[in-house]
N, C-alpha and C positions, 0 to 999 in steps of 0.2 A: 373568500377563498372557497374553492370547490374540492370536496373530498370524494374518494371512491368508496366502494362498499366495505372495504377493510379499514377505513378511517385514515387512509393516506391522502396527501394532496394529489391532485390529478397529475399525470405524467408531464403535461405541457408546462406545469408550474415548477416541478422539480423531478428530475429524472432519477434521483437517488431513492425514491419512494416506491418504485415498482420493480418487478422482476426484470433482470437484464435480459432482454430478448431482442426482437426485431427493431424496437424503437431506437436502440442505440447503434445498430449496425450501420445505418446510413451516416451518422455523424462520425463514426470511427473510420469508415471506409473513405470518407471525404474530409479529412482533417483540414482545419483552416491554415495549417502551416504548409507553405509551398515546399515541394520536394527539394529544391535547391538550398533551402534554409536549414535542412536537417542533416546533421553529420551522420555518417553511416558507420556503425560499429559491427564487429564480428560477434561480440558476446555482450549481453546485458544481464546484470544480476539485479533482481528486484527484491528488496528485503522489507519485511515488517520490522517493527522495533520491539515493542513490548512482548515479552515471552519468546521472542525469536533471537534477538541479539543481546538481550539483558532480561533481568527479572521483570515481571509484570508489575507495574506500580498502580494500575487501576484497582479501585476498591471492588469488593464483591457488590452485586447489585442491591443487596439489602443494607449496605453501609452508607450512611450519610457522611460524606467526606467534604471537608472545607477545601475550596480551591487553593488557598495558600498552603494547606497541608499537602495537597497533591503536587504542587510545584516543588515543594521541598523534597518529597519522595523521589521525584525525577532526578533532582540534583544529587541525591544520596544513592542513586542506583547506577552503579558502574556498568559500562559496556563490557561484555564478556571478552577477556584478554585474548582468547583463542580466535574470536571473531576479528578482533583488531588485527591480529597477525594475518588472517586470511584476507582481510580487506586490503592490507598493505601489499600483499603478493599478487592479488588479482589484477589482471590488465583489462578487465571488463569495464564498461560504463556501469556505474553503480547508482541505483535509485532506491529511495526509501518511500514506502507508501504507508502512512500511519493513520490510525483512528484518532489521533490527537488533533485538536483544533489549534490553528495558529494563534488565534486571539487569546486562548487560554494558556497554551504551553509552548508557543513558538520560541521565545527566548531561552526557556529552560531546555528545550530539545536541542537547540544549537549549542548550548553550553555542554550538555551531556555528550554530544557527538563531536566535541571540539578536537579530541585527540585523533579523529579520523581526517581532519583537515578538509572537511567537505564544503562544497559551495551550497548556500541555502537553496539554490534551484534544484538540488538533488532530492529535496524532500517534498513530497506531495502530502499535504495535510487534509484531514477531513474538513468539509465545508463548515465555516464558522457559524452559519445561520441555521443549522439543522441539528436536532437531537439524534442520538444514536438509537437505531433499531437494528436488528439483525439484517433485515432486508436492505436497508440503506447502506449499512456497512459493507455487505457483500457486493452490492451493485457498485459502490464507490471503488472497491478494490478491482473488480472485474473490468469496469470501464477504463480505469487508468492503466492497468496492465495491457489491455487490448489496444488502447490508443498508442502506447509506447511501442507495442509489437508491430502495429501497422506502419508506424513511422520508420521502423527499422526492420522491414519485412524479411530481409535476408540474414538477420542476426539470430544467433542462438539466444533465446530468452529463458532464464532460469528464475523461478519465483520461489522464495523461501518464506514460509509462514508457519506459525505454531497453530493457527486456526485454519483448517483446510476445508471447511464446509462449502466454500464457494468454488473449490477446484473443479468438480465435475461440470458445472455450468461454464466456467472459464475455458476448459478444454473443448467443450461442445461448441461454444461460440468461436473459439479460435479456429476450429476446423472449418466452420462456416465461412470464416474470413480467409481461409487458406493460409493460416499461419502454421507452418510445418515444424518449426524448431522451438516449440514451447514446451518447457519442462516444469513440473511443479514438484517441490520437495517439502514434505511435512517435517518441520522441526519440532518434534514432540518434547524434547528436553534440550534447551539450548546449551547447557553445560556439557552434556554428553556429545551432542551433535558436533559442535565446533571443535571439541578436543579430539574427535575422531577423524578429522580431515587431514 
């Protein structure tokens, strides 16, 4: 394996290890999905899960948490009831982009979101074979938001997240891709935010 100067795998090996910039624009502008296979929506809402629609179950970085303990934390963490109400009323296409890996937390995530009656295809999980770093996480989020936005170029896209450090780069790349209806909303406190809608 080849690493760059910062210790990340080279971009051709994994795109989630580099800043989201020109390298991703071509693959986003030319998605593999044919236009006829994509349903067109007027509005798409993209949600983070932890800290955005429920309490954050992830341990602090200094905590050594057992995977079975984390699985139990997810199952014991209810979705914000005000979000559930919003979700039921919204006529938008709804997508979840989460830092959880499917191999670790797929089953528990589906159980946790069960009352939303979602299709598993509505959840985009962090890649199973990579560890979290801030740059990987941000690139993962940006790439999947922009890919969705390009596939639904005329839709209003609203992104809700409690961690907004990637928003400036998302907006910048969105403008480069001529995505005009991209809005970002910082959910600082999910309990206050969803009760205020």
